[in-house]
C-alpha positions as CSV (number, residue, x, y, z in Angstrom):
1,M,38.3,-109.8,-68.8
2,R,35.1,-110.4,-66.9
3,V,32.9,-107.6,-65.5
4,K,30.8,-109.0,-62.5
5,R,27.4,-107.1,-62.7
6,H,25.2,-107.1,-59.9
7,T,22.0,-107.6,-60.8
8,G,20.2,-107.2,-57.9
9,Q,17.3,-104.6,-57.1
10,V,18.4,-101.6,-54.8
11,N,16.3,-101.3,-51.8
12,D,15.2,-97.6,-51.2
13,T,14.2,-97.9,-48.0
14,E,14.1,-94.4,-47.0
15,I,11.5,-93.0,-45.1
16,D,9.5,-89.8,-46.6
17,M,9.3,-87.0,-43.9
18,T,7.5,-84.5,-45.7
19,P,3.6,-85.9,-44.9
20,M,4.8,-85.9,-40.7
21,L,6.2,-82.1,-40.9
22,D,3.5,-81.1,-42.6
23,I,0.9,-82.3,-39.8
24,V,3.3,-81.1,-37.4
25,F,3.4,-77.5,-38.9
26,I,-0.3,-77.6,-39.1
27,M,-1.0,-78.5,-35.5
28,L,1.6,-76.0,-34.7
29,I,-0.2,-73.6,-36.5
30,F,-3.7,-74.4,-35.1
31,F,-2.6,-74.0,-31.9
32,I,-1.0,-70.5,-32.2
33,V,-3.7,-69.3,-33.6
34,T,-6.5,-71.2,-30.6
35,T,-4.0,-69.8,-28.1
36,S,-5.7,-66.9,-25.9
37,F,-3.1,-64.7,-24.1
38,I,-3.9,-63.5,-20.9
39,K,-2.5,-60.2,-19.8
40,E,-1.9,-59.4,-16.1
41,A,-1.9,-56.5,-14.3
42,G,1.3,-57.3,-13.0
43,V,1.0,-56.9,-9.1
44,D,-1.5,-58.8,-6.5
45,V,-3.9,-57.0,-4.7
46,K,-6.4,-58.1,-2.0
47,R,-9.9,-57.6,-3.6
48,P,-12.8,-56.9,-1.8
49,D,-15.3,-59.1,-1.0
50,A,-18.9,-59.3,-3.1
51,S,-21.8,-61.6,-2.9
52,T,-22.9,-60.7,-6.4
53,A,-19.7,-60.6,-7.9
54,Q,-19.5,-62.5,-11.6
55,R,-16.6,-63.7,-13.6
56,Q,-16.2,-61.7,-16.9
57,E,-14.3,-63.5,-19.9
58,A,-14.4,-60.8,-22.2
59,S,-11.9,-58.6,-20.6
60,S,-8.4,-57.9,-21.8
61,I,-7.3,-54.9,-20.2
62,Y,-6.3,-55.0,-16.0
63,V,-5.1,-52.2,-14.1
64,A,-4.6,-53.1,-10.7
65,I,-4.4,-50.3,-7.9
66,T,-2.3,-51.0,-4.9
67,P,-2.6,-49.6,-1.3
68,D,0.1,-47.4,-1.7
69,G,-1.4,-45.7,-4.9
70,E,0.7,-47.3,-7.5
71,I,-1.3,-47.9,-11.0
72,W,0.0,-51.1,-12.5
73,I,-0.7,-52.3,-16.4
74,D,0.8,-54.6,-18.6
75,R,3.1,-55.7,-15.2
76,Q,4.4,-52.0,-15.9
77,M,3.8,-49.2,-12.9
78,V,2.2,-46.5,-14.6
79,D,1.2,-42.9,-13.4
80,L,-2.0,-41.7,-13.6
81,R,-1.4,-38.8,-16.2
82,A,0.2,-41.4,-18.4
83,L,-2.7,-44.1,-18.0
84,R,-4.4,-42.7,-21.0
85,T,-2.0,-43.0,-23.6
86,Q,-1.4,-46.9,-22.3
87,V,-5.2,-47.6,-22.5
88,E,-5.0,-45.9,-25.7
89,R,-1.9,-48.2,-27.3
90,L,-3.5,-51.4,-25.9
91,R,-6.6,-50.6,-27.6
92,L,-4.8,-50.5,-30.5
93,E,-4.2,-54.0,-30.3
94,N,-7.9,-54.8,-29.7
95,P,-10.5,-52.3,-30.2
96,E,-13.3,-53.9,-28.4
97,A,-11.4,-54.4,-25.4
98,A,-12.9,-54.2,-21.8
99,A,-11.1,-53.3,-18.5
100,V,-11.1,-54.7,-15.4
101,V,-9.9,-52.4,-12.3
102,Q,-8.4,-54.7,-9.8
103,A,-8.4,-52.3,-6.8
104,D,-6.9,-52.8,-3.1
105,T,-9.5,-52.7,-0.4
106,D,-7.2,-50.3,1.1
107,A,-6.7,-48.2,-2.0
108,R,-7.9,-44.6,-1.9
109,H,-12.1,-44.3,-3.7
110,G,-10.5,-40.9,-4.9
111,L,-7.7,-43.0,-7.2
112,V,-10.0,-45.5,-8.5
113,V,-12.6,-43.2,-9.9
114,K,-9.7,-41.3,-11.6
115,V,-8.2,-44.1,-12.9
116,M,-12.0,-45.1,-14.1
117,D,-12.2,-41.8,-15.8
118,Q,-8.9,-42.2,-17.4
119,L,-9.7,-45.1,-19.0
120,R,-13.0,-43.7,-20.2
121,L,-10.9,-41.2,-21.8
122,G,-8.7,-44.0,-23.5
123,G,-11.5,-44.9,-25.2
124,V,-12.6,-48.2,-23.1
125,E,-16.5,-48.4,-22.8
126,T,-16.8,-51.3,-20.7
127,I,-15.5,-50.8,-17.1
128,S,-15.6,-53.4,-14.1
129,V,-14.2,-53.1,-10.8
130,A,-12.8,-56.8,-9.6
131,A,-14.3,-58.3,-6.4
132,T,-13.9,-61.9,-4.9
133,Q,-17.2,-63.9,-4.4
134,N,-17.9,-64.5,-1.0
């Protein structure tokens, strides 16, 4: 009995996916690290007009005050008494955070001052008031 052996070369034509997966993983890490996450107050307000308004980029704590006296921060309605605690929690994430108060044109001035006071007591050093540029 004869056994016929196949003496041809074996063609291994598999594609090695490891380098491509490494590159995709590195790109994913790059995009995650370089993405800046924008936090919003959670409610739209009608800001007052100001001819000297300037854009501020370094803010990360946004507080909105509605005409009804509601205070919104991080897309949640907050009581004035709990605002300081909420700000302190947000400052743990970013100790150098500045704050922007987005008060509606019909919001009470006294409430805006109280909100700014609570921000200051929460440890925020830089507080700005949002306005629309004419």
